[in-house]
C-alpha positions in Angstrom: -4.1 -6.6 -9.5 -7.2 -6.3 -11.5 -9.0 -9.0 -9.5 -8.0 -7.2 -6.3 -9.4 -3.9 -7.6 -12.6 -5.4 -8.9 -13.4 -7.5 -5.8 -11.7 -5.8 -2.9 -10.0 -9.1 -2.0 -6.3 -9.1 -1.0 -4.2 -11.6 -2.9 -1.3 -12.7 -0.7 1.7 -14.2 -2.4 0.1 -15.4 -5.6 3.3 -16.9 -6.7 3.0 -19.8 -4.1 0.5 -22.6 -3.9 -2.5 -22.1 -1.6 -1.6 -25.3 0.3 1.8 -23.7 1.4 0.3 -20.4 2.4 -2.6 -22.0 4.3 -0.4 -24.3 6.2 1.7 -21.5 7.5 -1.4 -19.6 8.6 -2.9 -17.5 9.8 -6.0 -18.6 8.0 -9.8 -18.6 8.8 -11.7 -21.4 10.2 -13.2 -22.6 6.8 -11.8 -22.3 3.3 -14.4 -22.3 0.6 -13.6 -23.3 -3.1 -15.2 -24.1 -6.3 -14.3 -27.6 -7.8 -10.6 -27.7 -8.4 -7.6 -29.7 -7.4 -7.3 -27.7 -4.2 -10.3 -29.5 -2.8 -8.2 -32.7 -3.0 -4.9 -31.4 -1.7 -6.0 -28.7 0.8 -7.6 -31.1 3.3 -4.3 -33.1 3.4 -2.2 -29.9 3.8 -4.4 -28.6 6.6 -4.8 -31.9 8.5 -4.5 -31.3 12.2 -4.9 -27.5 12.0 -8.7 -27.4 12.8 -9.3 -25.6 9.4 -12.3 -27.0 7.4 -12.5 -27.1 3.6 -15.8 -26.8 1.8 -16.5 -27.1 -1.9 -19.4 -25.4 -3.6 -21.2 -27.4 -6.3 -21.6 -25.7 -9.6 -25.2 -25.4 -10.8 -25.8 -26.4 -14.4 -27.3 -22.9 -15.1 -23.9 -21.3 -14.1 -22.2 -22.8 -17.0 -22.2 -21.0 -20.4 -24.3 -22.5 -23.3 -21.0 -23.1 -25.1 -19.5 -25.2 -22.3 -18.7 -28.8 -23.3 -21.5 -31.3 -22.6 -19.1 -33.1 -20.3 -18.3 -30.0 -18.2 -20.9 -30.5 -15.5 -20.1 -34.2 -15.1 -16.5 -33.4 -14.7 -17.0 -30.6 -12.1 -19.4 -32.9 -10.2 -16.8 -35.6 -10.3 -14.2 -33.3 -8.7 -16.5 -32.4 -6.0 -17.8 -36.0 -5.3 -14.3 -37.5 -5.2 -12.8 -35.0 -2.7 -12.3 -36.5 0.6 -12.5 -34.6 4.0 -14.5 -31.7 2.6 -17.9 -30.2 3.4 -20.2 -30.0 0.4 -22.1 -26.9 -0.3 -25.1 -27.1 -2.7 -25.5 -24.3 -5.1 -29.0 -22.6 -5.4 -30.5 -20.8 -8.4 -31.5 -17.2 -8.0 -35.0 -16.3 -9.0 
C-alpha cells in the first residue's frame, strides 16, 4: 500500500505472478520492465496477444557505490539474454 500511495500506481492482485494477470488482460500495448526474470517469462506468456515487452537497461550510475562489482554485468546479462523483447537504453540526467 505504501508503494501505491507514494507513486499513485494501482497494484492489482499482487499475490499473483504478473504473467498470469497479464495473460488474462486487459493490459496495455507495451509492458516496460527493468532487468528481472519477467523479461524472460512475460514474452512467452503474452505470445499471440499483440502485447510487446520492453526492458530498460540499468545505467552504471544508477547503482549505489556499495553495489557488488558484478552487479552491472549481471543486470546486463539478464537484459541481453532476454528473447522477444525491445531493449530501451538508459540515459544519464545532466
